[in-house]
N, C-alpha and C positions, 0 to 999 in steps of 0.2 A: 800419963799424967797430963792434966789439963793446965794450960797457961792461964793465969789470972789476968784479967784486964782491969785496969784502973780507970775509974770515971773522972779522976782528978786530972786537970791539965796543969802542966808546969807553967809558971809565970816567968817570963823573961823581962828583966829590967833593961830598957834601952835608954841610955843617957844621951840626950840631945844637947848640943851646944850651938851657940851663935857661930856662923861661919867667920873665918878669919877675914880681916879687912886689909886692903893694900892701898898704899898711897902712890899717886902719880906725881913724879918729881920732874920739874923742868930744870935743865942745866944751862947755865949761861955760856954763850960763845961770842966771838967777835964779829960774826957775819950775819946772823939772823936779826932782822930788824925788830925793833920794839913794836912797831905798828903791826907786824905779822903776829907776834906773840899775843898782843892784845886781841887781835882778831880771832885767833884760835881759842883763846880763853873764853871769849864770848860765844863762839859758834859751837865748840865741842864740849866745853865745861860749864856753859850757861851762866857765866859770870856777868855782872852788870858792867857798864863802861868803867865806873869808878873802881870796882873790885879788880877788874882786869888790869887797869893801869897801875894800881897799888901793887898787885902781885908781880907785874912785869918789873917794876922798880926794885922790888925785893929780890927777884931773880938776878937782876943786873948788879945790885949792890952786894949781895951775899953769896952769889955764885950758884945758888940753887934755891928752889922753893917748891912746896907741895901745892899742887893745883886742886887736889881733892882726894878723898878717901872713899873707896868703893869695894865691892866684892871683886874677887880676882878677875872674873870674866869681863866685867864692865871696865875695870882699870886697864886691862890689856887692850880692850877694844878702843878705848879713848886714846891710849898711847899710840896704837897703830894708826888710827885715823889721823891724829895730829902729825905723826911722822910722815905719813903719806902726803898730807897737804904740804908739809915743809919741803919734801923732795920735789913735788910738782912745781914749787916756787923757786927751787934751787938753793934752799937753805939747809945747813947741816944740823939743825936743831936736834938735840939729844934729850930723850925722856927715859926715865927708868920707872919700873913698877917694883916697889919694895914693900915688905910686910910692915904693917903699922906697928909702931912702938907701943907696947902696952905697959 
């Protein structure tokens, strides 16, 4: 018996979705200076002077605030860079990377 070969190709449906986003959250502490927080918000998160100062006050008054929302790799990279800069300056600044609320 011969095997029949089909000339039809099976179509596969691949569903693509937007990658998840993650927020980088700064947490307030009693030791990291506000000037340092403003500086890293400008250098690492590309905030303007006014945006950085406003966000720093929000962190100070509310205990935490989101600096930005990014893909996972970029959020981790920005959090690690900021933490490294803080440690080099002797600050215990804490950041977390958390899934964005949808």
